[in-house]
N, C-alpha and C positions, 0 to 999 in steps of 0.2 A: 423469583429469589428478591425477595425485597432488602434495600442493604447493601448487597453484593456487587452490583453492578459498578464499577468505576467510571469517574465521571468520563464524558467522551470527550475527545482531544480539541484545543480549542483554532480556531483559526483567527491565529493572530498577524503578524506580520507574517509576510514571506518566508517559508518554513525555511528556505537556504540561502532568503537575504540579498537571492538571484535578480539582476533586474534582465534579465533577458527576458520574463511573464511578461505576458499578453495583460496591461494592464486592466482589460473590461475581461477575462476571465479569470482573472488572478480575481476581480472584484465580486466576479458571481462568483467564483467557489465560495468565496470569505462566504457571505451572503448566507449563501445554501449552508455551509455548516455551522454560522451561526445558530439562523434556525433550527436547525435542527438538533442542536446542542440546548436550545432552549426549549424545545419540546422530552428532549429524552430528560430532561432535570423536573422537567413537571410529569414525570411519569408518561407521556402520551408518545409511545412506539409508532406506531401505526402513525402517524404525522412524523417523528422523527424517522423513519423507517424513508417515505418518500422523497423531503428532502437530500435525508443520505444517498441514497441512491443515485440520487440526479448530481450528486456533489461526484459520485465516483464518475459518473457519464463524464463529465466535464474531463472531470481526470484524467480518463483512459481515453478522449477526442483529444487531450492536450498531450499527452503523454506519444499517441499515433501521429501528429504533428508536428512534434520533435522527433520519431521516428524517419518521416518523411525528407524531415529539414536536415536531416542528417548528414546524407553524401555528399553536400557544401559547404557546412560546415566548420567553424574557425572554433575549437578548443573556449575561446571567448565564448561565440552565439549558444551553445549547447545547453540547453533548456534544462538546470539542474533543477529546478522547483515542482516539475512535472513529476517528479520519483515519488516527492515528496509528497505531493498532492496524489498521489495515487496510492502511497502507502497508507494517510493518515485517513482518506476515505474509506478506505479496503478494512483498518482497524473498526473505524469510529460505525459503518455500515453493521460491521461481525459484533461489535460488545452489544449493540442495538438489539439485531438477532438476536442472542447471544438468552440477553435478558428480556424478549419476549416467550423466551422458550423453546425459539428455534437455531435449536445447535447446527443443524444441517446449515443453514444456511449458509450459519456463520464462518463455517468451515469452507463453505465454497465461494462467498466473498473473497477471502481468506488466499485461498487457492488460487484462485482466478488472479490473482493483482502477482500472486509469488510466478505464475505460470506467465503471464505477462513479460515483469521484467526479465524470466531465464529465457525467455524466445528473444528480448529483445538483447539481449548477450552473446546471442549466437549468431548474430549479424555482427560483421566486420565493421570499423569506421567510427564510435565511441572513444574518445582519450582514455585513456586510463584513470583519469579522475573520476572521469562517469560511468564507468563503467563500477571502479571502486565503489561510490554511492550507490547507484542502483543493487550491487551485491550487498553492504549493509543495510539497505530498505527491505531485501528480500530475507535476511537472516531477523529484520523485528517482524517481520509477517511471520515466518516457520513457528517464534519465541511467541504472539501472541495463535497461532492456529494449537500450539502445545497448551496455553492457558484453557482457550476453548475447549477443548479436549476433558482437559481434568475436571474442568468445573463441570463438564456435565457428563461425569464419572467413569470416565474410560479409565482401565486398568491401564499400564504402564505397556502390557505387551500391546493393545489395540492402538495406545500412542503412539510406541515406536511404529510400529504398522502405517500408519499412516502419516507418523514425521519422518521416518526412516529414507522415502525414496526422495526424499525434499531437500533430508540432510545432505544428501550425498550426490547431486543434482549442486548443492549450492556447494559443495567442498570439491568438485569436480570442475565447475567453471569459475571458484576462486583460484585455485593451483593454475586453471588454463590463464588467467588473468595476470598472476604472478609471473607464469613465465612468459608470457606478450608485455610483461613490463621489465623483465629481467633483459630482454633485447634490443 
């Protein structure tokens, strides 16, 4: 559908301004995202896909590294930027997939990143701020998923069937984090 695709998110400065980002992976992620965005804007979705997949893989690696470091990390050392990298990369890939007519791949990219954030919240050790940021990004991914499903022409019942479980999981995690913060 020409003209209905929104521009991909820009790879500007660190999405959270967090100084804990590794300079090399941050630079590489920005370069990949900028190259993908340029290809996306030219309508070259196949090239954009390759760059977006690489950016998402880098974001997943960064997120995994943050999980590994979590055990000994202080709040100041937590890598909040990995959350933005993961969410932005998944949303960019999903938008490119949607514009290429591959709604199923878009859905999978968004749900995959959502599930990765939610699994991470199952583990203790994150600060309340990190958990809140993860929940925020997970909520944004659910919203993006609803948009993808709507643009694919799904009816509200179908959208609710796909998004409902994710929203329930998000609400439960939010309630748990709220109780945790209260103690």
